[in-house]
C-alpha positions as CSV (number, residue, x, y, z in Angstrom):
1,M,-55.1,-31.3,-8.3
2,L,-56.3,-34.2,-5.9
3,D,-57.1,-37.3,-7.7
4,E,-58.7,-40.6,-6.4
5,P,-55.4,-42.5,-5.7
6,T,-53.8,-39.6,-3.8
7,A,-57.1,-39.0,-1.7
8,A,-57.1,-42.8,-1.0
9,I,-53.5,-42.8,0.1
10,L,-54.1,-39.7,2.2
11,T,-57.1,-41.4,3.8
12,R,-55.1,-44.6,4.7
13,V,-52.2,-42.4,6.2
14,T,-54.2,-40.1,8.3
15,A,-56.4,-43.2,9.7
16,R,-53.1,-45.2,10.6
17,I,-51.8,-41.9,12.2
18,S,-54.9,-41.6,14.2
19,A,-55.1,-45.1,15.2
20,V,-51.6,-45.0,16.6
21,L,-52.3,-41.8,18.5
22,F,-55.6,-43.4,19.9
23,I,-53.7,-46.6,21.0
24,A,-51.0,-44.5,22.5
25,W,-53.7,-42.3,24.4
26,L,-55.7,-45.6,25.4
27,L,-52.5,-47.4,26.8
28,R,-51.5,-44.2,28.6
29,Q,-55.0,-43.7,30.1
30,G,-54.7,-47.4,31.3
31,W,-51.4,-46.9,32.6
32,L,-52.7,-43.9,34.6
33,R,-55.8,-45.5,35.7
34,W,-53.6,-48.5,36.9
35,R,-51.4,-46.2,39.1
36,G,-54.5,-44.7,40.8
37,P,-55.1,-41.0,41.4
38,I,-53.0,-38.9,38.9
39,A,-51.0,-35.7,39.5
40,E,-52.0,-32.5,37.6
41,G,-49.2,-32.8,35.4
42,A,-50.0,-36.2,34.2
43,A,-53.4,-35.1,33.6
44,R,-52.4,-32.2,31.5
45,A,-50.1,-34.5,29.5
46,Q,-53.1,-36.8,29.0
47,R,-55.2,-34.1,27.8
48,N,-52.7,-33.1,25.3
49,L,-52.3,-36.6,24.0
50,F,-56.2,-36.7,23.6
51,L,-56.2,-33.3,21.9
52,T,-53.4,-34.6,19.4
53,F,-55.4,-37.7,18.7
54,A,-58.6,-35.6,18.2
55,G,-56.7,-33.1,15.8
56,A,-55.4,-36.0,13.8
57,H,-58.8,-37.7,13.5
58,M,-60.1,-34.4,12.3
59,I,-57.5,-34.2,9.7
60,H,-58.6,-37.8,8.7
61,L,-62.3,-36.7,8.5
62,A,-61.0,-34.0,6.1
63,A,-59.3,-36.7,4.0
64,L,-62.4,-38.8,4.1
65,L,-64.4,-35.9,2.8
66,A,-61.8,-35.2,0.1
67,L,-62.1,-38.9,-1.0
68,A,-65.9,-38.7,-1.1
69,W,-65.6,-35.6,-3.1
70,V,-63.1,-37.1,-5.8
71,T,-65.1,-40.2,-6.0
72,H,-68.5,-38.6,-6.1
73,G,-69.6,-40.7,-3.2
74,E,-68.6,-44.0,-4.6
75,S,-65.4,-44.6,-2.6
76,V,-64.4,-48.4,-2.3
77,G,-62.9,-47.8,1.1
78,L,-66.2,-47.5,2.7
79,R,-67.3,-50.8,4.0
80,G,-71.1,-51.3,4.8
81,G,-72.3,-48.4,2.7
82,W,-72.6,-44.7,3.2
83,L,-75.6,-44.6,5.9
84,R,-73.7,-47.1,8.3
85,V,-70.4,-45.3,7.9
86,T,-72.0,-41.9,8.2
87,L,-74.0,-42.7,11.2
88,T,-71.3,-44.4,13.2
89,G,-68.6,-42.0,12.1
90,G,-70.8,-39.0,12.8
91,V,-71.5,-40.1,16.3
92,V,-67.8,-41.0,16.9
93,Y,-66.7,-37.5,15.5
94,L,-69.1,-35.6,17.5
95,A,-68.1,-37.5,20.9
96,I,-64.4,-36.7,20.2
97,V,-65.2,-33.0,19.5
98,V,-67.3,-32.9,22.7
99,L,-64.7,-34.4,25.0
100,A,-62.1,-32.3,23.3
101,A,-64.2,-29.2,24.0
102,A,-64.5,-30.5,27.5
103,Y,-60.6,-30.9,28.0
104,M,-60.2,-27.4,26.6
105,G,-62.8,-25.9,29.0
106,L,-65.2,-24.7,26.2
107,I,-68.3,-26.4,27.7
108,P,-70.0,-24.9,30.8
109,G,-69.5,-27.5,33.6
110,A,-66.4,-29.1,32.0
111,A,-64.7,-29.6,35.1
112,R,-67.6,-31.9,36.2
113,I,-67.7,-33.8,32.9
114,R,-63.9,-34.5,33.1
115,A,-64.0,-35.2,36.9
116,S,-66.6,-37.9,36.4
117,G,-64.5,-40.0,34.0
118,A,-68.0,-41.3,32.5
119,A,-67.8,-39.2,29.3
120,E,-64.1,-40.1,28.9
121,T,-64.9,-43.8,29.1
122,F,-67.8,-43.5,26.8
123,V,-66.0,-41.6,24.1
124,T,-63.0,-44.3,24.7
125,L,-65.3,-47.1,24.1
126,L,-67.1,-45.4,21.0
127,V,-63.7,-44.8,19.3
128,W,-62.5,-48.2,20.1
129,I,-65.7,-49.9,18.5
130,A,-65.2,-47.7,15.3
131,F,-61.5,-48.7,15.0
132,M,-62.3,-52.4,15.7
133,Q,-65.1,-52.3,13.1
134,A,-62.7,-50.7,10.5
135,Y,-59.7,-52.8,11.3
136,T,-61.1,-56.3,12.1
137,G,-62.3,-56.9,8.5
138,R,-59.2,-55.7,7.0
139,A,-57.0,-57.9,9.4
140,I,-58.8,-61.1,8.2
141,E,-57.9,-60.0,4.5
142,S,-54.3,-59.0,5.0
143,A,-51.7,-59.9,7.8
144,Y,-50.5,-56.3,7.7
145,Y,-53.6,-55.1,9.6
146,A,-53.5,-58.1,12.1
147,P,-51.8,-56.1,14.9
148,F,-54.2,-53.3,15.0
149,P,-57.1,-55.3,16.5
150,L,-54.9,-57.2,18.7
151,V,-53.4,-54.1,20.2
152,L,-56.9,-52.4,20.4
153,T,-58.4,-55.3,22.3
154,G,-55.2,-55.5,24.8
155,G,-55.6,-51.7,25.0
156,I,-59.1,-51.7,25.9
157,L,-58.9,-54.5,28.4
158,F,-56.1,-52.7,30.0
159,Y,-58.1,-49.4,30.3
160,L,-61.0,-51.1,31.6
161,L,-59.6,-53.7,34.0
162,G,-56.5,-51.8,35.2
163,P,-57.8,-50.4,38.3
164,R,-59.4,-53.8,39.2
165,L,-56.1,-55.7,38.6
166,R,-54.2,-53.0,40.6
167,A,-56.5,-53.5,43.6
168,A,-56.2,-57.2,43.3
169,M,-52.5,-57.2,43.2
170,Q,-52.4,-54.9,46.3
171,S,-54.6,-57.5,48.2
172,W,-52.2,-60.4,47.5
173,P,-50.0,-61.5,50.3
174,S,-46.5,-60.4,49.7
175,A,-43.7,-63.0,49.2
176,G,-42.2,-62.4,52.4
177,S,-45.3,-63.2,54.7
């Protein structure tokens, strides 16, 4: 039988696994953007890493629902109240599902969605905001959580600025000139 402490532990563990997978995806995505146009094999590996994160995050959603069920909606782990958590979480989960469906080719016109990169960037920013919202307050309370916002911030900067930094570095004069 699932009790409150077990559901709370399950929720924390699945959140951490999901955060680590998202950070891995974010850093890999930044690295691929840094390097320029990517080969099909690298793109496929990137899609698989995102789908792994999406699957882990869906398991986290199930853990959250189990915690809500066990506590009758009075979970102490939900900061900011049910409405804010449900709205932001709902939008983020919906965005993850849509991008995962596009990666799997389940949406008509998915190739155009993937090719534009805009949907991927939008989902990346949404998930980043949700993780920052979840971990920043905890990092202030406990040093255990401190690395999460720092790594997330570094990862998103690398993701967003990688192509610009690469272009700037390529335009620098070489040491031998």
